[in-house]
KEMARBA-225583 format. One record per residue: residue number from 1; chain; x, y, z of N, C-alpha, C in turn. Coordinates in steps of 0.05 Angstrom, whole numbers. Example, Ala and Ser with C-alpha at 12.3 -4.5 7.8 and 13.67 -1.06 7.14 Angstrom:
   nr  kette    n.xx    n.yy    n.zz   ca.xx   ca.yy   ca.zz    c.xx    c.yy    c.zz
    1      A     264    -114     156     246     -90     156     264     -66     156
    2      A     257     -45     142     273     -21     143     258       1     157
END
This chain:
   nr  kette    n.xx    n.yy    n.zz   ca.xx   ca.yy   ca.zz    c.xx    c.yy    c.zz
    1      A    2678    2539    2087    2697    2531    2099    2697    2501    2110
    2      A    2715    2488    2111    2714    2459    2120    2702    2456    2146
    3      A    2690    2429    2146    2678    2422    2170    2702    2417    2194
    4      A    2697    2426    2218    2723    2425    2237    2729    2397    2242
    5      A    2710    2376    2243    2720    2350    2244    2735    2339    2226
    6      A    2727    2350    2198    2745    2343    2178    2770    2351    2177
    7      A    2772    2377    2188    2797    2393    2185    2818    2379    2210
    8      A    2804    2371    2231    2817    2360    2251    2826    2331    2248
    9      A    2813    2319    2229    2821    2289    2223    2843    2287    2196
   10      A    2836    2307    2179    2854    2307    2152    2866    2329    2146
   11      A    2864    2351    2166    2885    2374    2161    2865    2394    2141
   12      A    2879    2417    2135    2863    2436    2121    2864    2429    2090
   13      A    2882    2411    2076    2880    2400    2052    2865    2373    2052
   14      A    2840    2372    2046    2826    2345    2050    2836    2326    2033
   15      A    2838    2333    2005    2845    2310    1987    2879    2311    1983
   16      A    2888    2288    1981    2920    2286    1977    2924    2294    1948
   17      A    2946    2310    1946    2958    2320    1921    2963    2296    1901
   18      A    2971    2273    1913    2975    2246    1896    2955    2225    1901
   19      A    2932    2234    1900    2909    2212    1905    2907    2194    1884
   20      A    2912    2200    1860    2906    2183    1838    2930    2162    1840
   21      A    2952    2170    1843    2978    2151    1844    2974    2131    1874
   22      A    2963    2145    1890    2956    2129    1914    2935    2104    1913
   23      A    2917    2112    1894    2898    2090    1888    2909    2064    1874
   24      A    2928    2075    1851    2942    2051    1839    2961    2036    1857
   25      A    2976    2051    1874    2993    2038    1893    2976    2019    1914
   26      A    2954    2030    1921    2934    2014    1942    2925    1990    1927
   27      A    2916    1991    1899    2907    1968    1883    2926    1948    1881
   28      A    2954    1956    1878    2975    1937    1874    2979    1923    1904
   29      A    2980    1940    1923    2982    1925    1951    2963    1908    1958
   30      A    2934    1917    1953    2912    1898    1957    2916    1871    1940
   31      A    2922    1871    1919    2926    1850    1897    2947    1828    1911
   32      A    2967    1843    1922    2987    1826    1931    2978    1811    1959
   33      A    2966    1828    1975    2956    1817    2001    2934    1796    1994
   34      A    2918    1800    1977    2896    1780    1972    2908    1753    1960
   35      A    2930    1755    1944    2943    1731    1934    2958    1714    1956
   36      A    2973    1734    1973    2989    1723    1992    2973    1709    2013
   37      A    2949    1719    2024    2933    1714    2044    2917    1687    2034
   38      A    2910    1687    2010    2892    1665    2002    2907    1642    1996
   39      A    2933    1647    1987    2951    1624    1984    2961    1615    2008
   40      A    2965    1629    2032    2973    1620    2057    2952    1607    2069
   41      A    2924    1617    2068    2905    1605    2087    2885    1584    2072
   42      A    2878    1593    2048    2860    1575    2035    2873    1556    2018
   43      A    2898    1558    2010    2912    1537    1992    2925    1520    2011
   44      A    2946    1533    2027    2964    1515    2046    2950    1503    2068
   45      A    2934    1520    2082    2926    1511    2104    2899    1492    2104
   46      A    2882    1507    2087    2852    1496    2085    2855    1469    2067
   47      A    2869    1468    2043    2875    1445    2029    2889    1425    2043
   48      A    2910    1436    2060    2924    1415    2076    2909    1400    2096
   49      A    2888    1414    2108    2868    1399    2127    2853    1380    2108
   50      A    2842    1391    2088    2827    1373    2069    2838    1348    2057
   51      A    2867    1349    2054    2880    1328    2043    2876    1306    2065
   52      A    2875    1308    2091    2870    1285    2112    2842    1284    2119
   53      A    2827    1306    2117    2799    1297    2130    2772    1305    2108
   54      A    2783    1308    2083    2760    1314    2060    2746    1292    2052
   55      A    2748    1270    2068    2731    1247    2056    2703    1246    2068
   56      A    2698    1262    2086    2668    1265    2098    2661    1292    2100
   57      A    2634    1297    2103    2626    1323    2107    2631    1335    2134
   58      A    2637    1323    2155    2648    1335    2177    2676    1346    2173
   59      A    2690    1329    2159    2719    1339    2151    2718    1363    2138
   60      A    2699    1369    2116    2698    1396    2105    2692    1416    2122
   61      A    2671    1413    2141    2669    1434    2158    2690    1445    2176
   62      A    2701    1422    2186    2725    1429    2206    2745    1445    2193
   63      A    2753    1436    2168    2775    1449    2152    2764    1478    2147
   64      A    2743    1485    2139    2733    1511    2136    2736    1526    2162
   65      A    2722    1517    2183    2723    1532    2209    2751    1535    2221
   66      A    2770    1515    2221    2794    1519    2230    2812    1538    2211
   67      A    2810    1538    2189    2823    1559    2171    2816    1586    2171
   68      A    2785    1590    2178    2772    1617    2181    2782    1626    2210
   69      A    2784    1612    2227    2792    1619    2253    2821    1633    2253
   70      A    2840    1619    2239    2867    1626    2236    2869    1650    2220
   71      A    2850    1654    2196    2848    1676    2182    2841    1700    2199
   72      A    2821    1699    2214    2816    1722    2232    2831    1727    2252
   73      A    2849    1705    2264    2872    1711    2283    2894    1728    2271
   74      A    2901    1726    2248    2925    1737    2235    2918    1765    2229
   75      A    2890    1775    2232    2884    1805    2225    2886    1820    2251
   76      A    2891    1810    2274    2897    1821    2297    2927    1832    2298
   77      A    2927    1854    2302    2958    1864    2299    2974    1858    2328
   78      A    2996    1849    2327    3010    1845    2354    3010    1871    2372
   79      A    3003    1864    2396    2998    1885    2415    3021    1890    2435
   80      A    3029    1912    2445    3051    1914    2463    3037    1927    2489
   81      A    3051    1918    2510    3044    1925    2537    3021    1904    2546
   82      A    3006    1918    2564    2984    1902    2580    2960    1903    2563
   83      A    2948    1879    2565    2922    1875    2547    2899    1877    2568
   84      A    2885    1898    2565    2862    1902    2586    2836    1891    2576
   85      A    2814    1896    2590    2790    1881    2579    2780    1894    2552
   86      A    2781    1919    2549    2777    1932    2525    2789    1924    2502
   87      A    2814    1923    2507    2834    1912    2484    2825    1882    2477
   88      A    2823    1867    2501    2820    1837    2493    2790    1834    2478
   89      A    2771    1850    2486    2744    1848    2469    2747    1857    2441
   90      A    2764    1875    2438    2766    1884    2410    2782    1862    2392
   91      A    2801    1848    2404    2814    1831    2392    2802    1806    2383
   92      A    2781    1800    2404    2764    1776    2401    2744    1780    2380
   93      A    2728    1806    2378    2711    1815    2357    2722    1815    2328
   94      A    2746    1826    2332    2760    1829    2304    2767    1801    2293
   95      A    2777    1781    2311    2779    1756    2301    2756    1740    2289
   96      A    2731    1747    2302    2707    1736    2294    2697    1748    2268
   97      A    2700    1774    2267    2691    1791    2244    2706    1779    2217
   98      A    2733    1781    2222    2751    1770    2196    2746    1739    2196
   99      A    2739    1723    2212    2737    1694    2210    2712    1691    2197
  100      A    2690    1703    2201    2667    1703    2183    2670    1709    2153
  101      A    2685    1726    2147    2694    1732    2120    2711    1707    2109
  102      A    2730    1697    2127    2741    1674    2122    2727    1652    2113
  103      A    2706    1646    2130    2686    1624    2123    2674    1625    2096
  104      A    2664    1650    2087    2650    1652    2065    2672    1648    2042
  105      A    2698    1657    2045    2715    1654    2024    2724    1623    2021
  106      A    2725    1609    2043    2732    1581    2047    2710    1564    2032
  107      A    2684    1573    2037    2660    1554    2024    2660    1564    1995
  108      A    2669    1587    1987    2670    1594    1960    2689    1580    1947
  109      A    2715    1578    1957    2737    1563    1947    2731    1537    1944
  110      A    2715    1524    1962    2710    1496    1958    2692    1490    1937
  111      A    2674    1507    1937    2653    1506    1913    2664    1510    1884
  112      A    2677    1528    1879    2690    1535    1854    2716    1526    1847
  113      A    2733    1519    1868    2761    1507    1866    2779    1529    1845
  114      A    2771    1553    1854    2787    1576    1841    2799    1591    1859
  115      A    2827    1590    1857    2846    1607    1878    2846    1634    1868
  116      A    2847    1641    1844    2845    1669    1833    2819    1681    1838
  117      A    2798    1669    1838    2770    1674    1844    2767    1690    1871
  118      A    2776    1673    1892    2774    1682    1919    2794    1702    1923
  119      A    2820    1702    1911    2841    1728    1914    2830    1752    1902
  120      A    2814    1748    1882    2800    1776    1870    2783    1785    1891
  121      A    2764    1769    1901    2744    1779    1920    2758    1793    1943
  122      A    2778    1778    1955    2792    1789    1978    2806    1813    1971
  123      A    2817    1818    1945    2831    1842    1943    2810    1865    1938
  124      A    2787    1862    1927    2769    1880    1924    2756    1892    1948
  125      A    2752    1872    1968    2742    1878    1996    2762    1894    2008
  126      A    2786    1894    2009    2807    1906    2021    2814    1932    2007
  127      A    2808    1930    1982    2812    1961    1968    2790    1979    1974
  128      A    2765    1972    1979    2740    1987    1977    2746    1996    2007
  129      A    2758    1988    2030    2764    1994    2054    2788    2013    2056
  130      A    2804    2010    2037    2830    2023    2037    2826    2051    2023
  131      A    2808    2053    2001    2807    2076    1989    2807    2102    2000
  132      A    2788    2106    2020    2785    2135    2033    2813    2143    2045
  133      A    2828    2121    2058    2854    2126    2070    2873    2137    2051
  134      A    2875    2123    2023    2892    2134    2004    2883    2159    1989
  135      A    2858    2164    1990    2853    2190    1978    2853    2213    1994
  136      A    2853    2211    2023    2854    2231    2040    2884    2231    2054
  137      A    2901    2212    2046    2930    2213    2055    2930    2205    2086
  138      A    2917    2189    2094    2916    2183    2125    2923    2155    2126
  139      A    2937    2143    2113    2945    2114    2119    2965    2113    2140
  140      A    2956    2096    2159    2971    2093    2185    2964    2108    2207
  141      A    2946    2127    2206    2936    2143    2226    2910    2133    2238
  142      A    2900    2110    2229    2875    2098    2243    2884    2084    2264
  143      A    2910    2071    2271    2918    2057    2292    2913    2025    2289
  144      A    2906    2016    2265    2904    1991    2261    2875    1978    2264
  145      A    2874    1953    2271    2848    1939    2275    2837    1943    2303
  146      A    2852    1953    2324    2848    1957    2353    2858    1979    2360
  147      A    2844    1994    2384    2851    2012    2396    2867    2009    2423
  148      A    2891    2017    2425    2909    2010    2450    2904    2033    2470
  149      A    2892    2055    2461    2890    2072    2481    2866    2077    2497
  150      A    2850    2056    2491    2824    2053    2510    2805    2079    2504
  151      A    2787    2080    2525    2771    2106    2522    2748    2102    2502
  152      A    2742    2125    2492    2719    2126    2477    2725    2110    2449
  153      A    2749    2114    2439    2757    2101    2415    2757    2070    2416
  154      A    2765    2054    2439    2755    2031    2442    2731    2023    2443
  155      A    2714    2042    2451    2685    2031    2450    2674    2035    2423
  156      A    2684    2054    2405    2674    2056    2378    2683    2030    2359
  157      A    2712    2021    2368    2717    1995    2352    2700    1972    2360
  158      A    2691    1971    2387    2679    1950    2397    2647    1952    2382
  159      A    2636    1975    2382    2610    1975    2367    2610    1968    2342
  160      A    2630    1978    2327    2632    1975    2298    2639    1943    2291
  161      A    2655    1930    2307    2657    1901    2302    2632    1884    2309
  162      A    2617    1890    2332    2591    1878    2336    2571    1886    2314
  163      A    2571    1908    2305    2552    1915    2283    2558    1900    2256
  164      A    2588    1894    2247    2593    1882    2225    2588    1854    2231
  165      A    2593    1838    2250    2586    1813    2255    2556    1807    2250
  166      A    2538    1825    2259    2512    1821    2255    2506    1827    2224
  167      A    2519    1839    2214    2512    1844    2183    2521    1821    2164
  168      A    2541    1807    2180    2554    1780    2164    2540    1756    2169
  169      A    2516    1758    2188    2506    1731    2191    2493    1721    2169
  170      A    2477    1736    2148    2471    1726    2120    2490    1709    2105
  171      A    2517    1720    2107    2538    1708    2096    2545    1683    2108
  172      A    2542    1678    2137    2547    1654    2149    2530    1629    2139
  173      A    2503    1641    2137    2484    1621    2128    2490    1612    2100
  174      A    2496    1626    2084    2502    1622    2057    2527    1603    2055
  175      A    2546    1610    2072    2572    1590    2074    2563    1563    2083
  176      A    2549    1560    2102    2537    1536    2113    2519    1518    2093
  177      A    2507    1533    2072    2494    1520    2054    2510    1510    2036
  178      A    2532    1523    2028    2553    1514    2004    2567    1492    2020
  179      A    2576    1491    2046    2588    1468    2054    2567    1443    2052
  180      A    2542    1451    2060    2523    1428    2057    2520    1415    2035
  181      A    2521    1429    2012    2519    1421    1986    2543    1414    1970
  182      A    2566    1414    1986    2593    1410    1977    2597    1380    1966
  183      A    2610    1375    1943    2615    1347    1937    2631    1332    1955
  184      A    2626    1309    1961    2644    1292    1981    2649    1265    1966
  185      A    2673    1262    1968    2699    1269    1984    2710    1290    1965
  186      A    2725    1309    1979    2738    1330    1968    2769    1330    1982
  187      A    2793    1322    1974    2813    1326    1985    2830    1349    1980
  188      A    2821    1369    1967    2836    1397    1966    2849    1401    1938
  189      A    2863    1421    1938    2878    1427    1914    2906    1412    1906
  190      A    2911    1393    1927    2936    1378    1921    2932    1352    1909
  191      A    2905    1351    1900    2904    1323    1879    2897    1332    1854
  192      A    2910    1316    1835    2910    1323    1809    2883    1329    1792
  193      A    2861    1320    1800    2838    1328    1786    2819    1349    1801
  194      A    2833    1364    1819    2821    1385    1832    2823    1416    1813
  195      A    2805    1416    1796    2805    1437    1775    2784    1458    1783
  196      A    2785    1481    1771    2765    1500    1771    2737    1491    1762
  197      A    2715    1499    1775    2691    1487    1768    2671    1509    1758
  198      A    2682    1530    1748    2664    1553    1738    2643    1547    1716
  199      A    2649    1529    1699    2632    1520    1678    2614    1499    1685
  200      A    2613    1487    1710    2602    1465    1719    2577    1471    1728
  201      A    2554    1455    1719    2526    1461    1728    2524    1454    1759
  202      A    2513    1471    1772    2513    1466    1801    2486    1450    1808
  203      A    2490    1426    1820    2466    1406    1823    2476    1399    1856
  204      A    2459    1407    1871    2463    1400    1902    2461    1371    1904
  205      A    2482    1363    1925    2481    1333    1929    2491    1314    1904
  206      A    2498    1326    1880    2504    1309    1857    2530    1294    1865
  207      A    2529    1271    1849    2557    1257    1851    2575    1273    1837
  208      A    2604    1267    1846    2626    1278    1833    2631    1274    1804
  209      A    2635    1294    1791    2643    1289    1761    2671    1273    1761
  210      A    2670    1256    1740    2698    1238    1737    2715    1257    1723
  211      A    2744    1254    1732    2764    1267    1717    2769    1263    1687
  212      A    2780    1279    1677    2783    1276    1645    2796    1251    1644
  213      A    2786    1235    1622    2798    1209    1611    2782    1185    1628
  214      A    2764    1188    1647    2753    1167    1661    2724    1172    1659
  215      A    2714    1186    1640    2689    1190    1632    2673    1163    1628
  216      A    2646    1158    1636    2631    1130    1631    2630    1126    1604
  217      A    2636    1098    1597    2636    1087    1569    2608    1093    1556
  218      A    2610    1100    1535    2580    1101    1520    2568    1072    1518
  219      A    2541    1075    1521    2527    1050    1520    2529    1038    1491
  220      A    2537    1015    1488    2538    1006    1456    2507     999    1444
  221      A    2506    1007    1422    2483     998    1406    2476     969    1402
  222      A    2451     961    1406    2443     932    1405    2456     921    1378
  223      A    2468     896    1381    2475     883    1361    2456     872    1342
  224      A    2460     875    1312    2439     866    1295    2437     833    1294
  225      A    2415     822    1290    2412     793    1290    2432     782    1273
  226      A    2438     757    1277    2459     747    1261    2451     737    1233
  227      A    2469     733    1216    2461     730    1191    2460     700    1187
  228      A    2439     691    1172    2436     663    1167    2455     651    1145
  229      A    2456     628    1141    2477     615    1124    2471     625    1094
  230      A    2444     630    1088    2436     644    1062    2442     675    1061
  231      A    2450     687    1081    2455     715    1077    2436     735    1086
  232      A    2413     725    1094    2392     743    1104    2388     741    1136
  233      A    2371     759    1145    2373     764    1177    2345     747    1183
  234      A    2346     737    1206    2322     727    1219    2310     746    1237
  235      A    2286     751    1240    2269     766    1257    2246     755    1268
  236      A    2239     757    1293    2214     747    1303    2190     762    1289
  237      A    2169     747    1278    2148     759    1271    2122     744    1281
  238      A    2100     755    1289    2076     738    1297    2066     726    1275
  239      A    2056     697    1278    2044     682    1256    2012     679    1265
  240      A    1996     677    1245    1969     670    1251    1964     642    1263
  241      A    1947     636    1275    1940     605    1286    1944     587    1266
  242      A    1930     595    1246    1928     576    1220    1950     566    1206
  243      A    1974     581    1213    2001     570    1201    2015     560    1223
  244      A    2005     551    1245    2023     537    1264    2015     508    1267
  245      A    2036     495    1269    2034     463    1275    2018     459    1300
  246      A    2006     434    1299    1995     425    1325    2012     426    1350
  247      A    2009     440    1369    2026     439    1396    2045     459    1397
  248      A    2048     478    1372    2066     494    1368    2056     522    1380
  249      A    2075     538    1396    2066     564    1405    2058     580    1382
  250      A    2034     595    1390    2020     613    1369    2033     642    1372
  251      A    2052     648    1392    2057     673    1397    2082     681    1376
  252      A    2102     673    1377    2123     680    1354    2139     661    1344
  253      A    2148     664    1318    2169     642    1308    2190     658    1292
  254      A    2213     647    1294    2233     663    1277    2230     649    1245
  255      A    2225     668    1229    2222     666    1202    2241     682    1188
  256      A    2251     672    1164    2268     688    1148    2253     715    1139
  257      A    2272     736    1139    2267     760    1130    2282     767    1102
  258      A    2274     764    1084    2291     766    1056    2297     792    1049
  259      A    2316     800    1038    2329     825    1027    2309     831    1004
  260      A    2307     856     995    2292     861     971    2303     845     947
  261      A    2287     837     930    2295     821     909    2308     792     910
  262      A    2305     785     938    2314     759     939    2294     737     933
  263      A    2303     718     920    2283     695     909    2266     680     936
  264      A    2249     676     936    2228     664     955    2228     635     949
  265      A    2248     618     946    2247     595     940    2236     575     965
END
């Protein structure tokens, strides 16, 4: 016999009859949401701020935090009616919780320059949270990100968000390290040389790589010694003191260096 709480939540039929189709639909939806939200927040907003302030380390940090705050705020559903204290706390905690995820995505995007990479991470994160609802066919019954009914349900949301924020603290420290090691200046994806860096060796605090076509010129090989009028090269060789004239330096003298078979006249 099914557990009473499961029956109360999901009904007598625990699994949806179309759970496999629901999974594919959820995957498509999460892929669309990941591409849309990353394009809106990371590409347009984040890179837009970088285009103005990406010339300094503080500009990178401000762009990451502002875009992350907006990313967290858009995950709070519009509420109707009076906003009481419990609802306000839920909205603030949800903004912080989603904003911490946005900070990690922003720093990863700044490090890798890969839009599709962060969109894929966003898609998988949403999909893993969405799978239980599509399997049990309870989509839309959870009430969104906040509870407007108050009571014990609102308390559960608040405790869950506090727990999530604590779990995300290591990700925040990782994000700050990525921002601290990011290459400066970085003016975002609207400049021509902003290309993915997945094949680039990560060297903290390294100088930016030059764009294609602007690589440093190779160091030329030393030019050979000039040919004399007789066709052989001259090279400095040491001479013994017995072969030096009075008052002449005994260190080195330019003497002819004959090619093989050349007459020593």
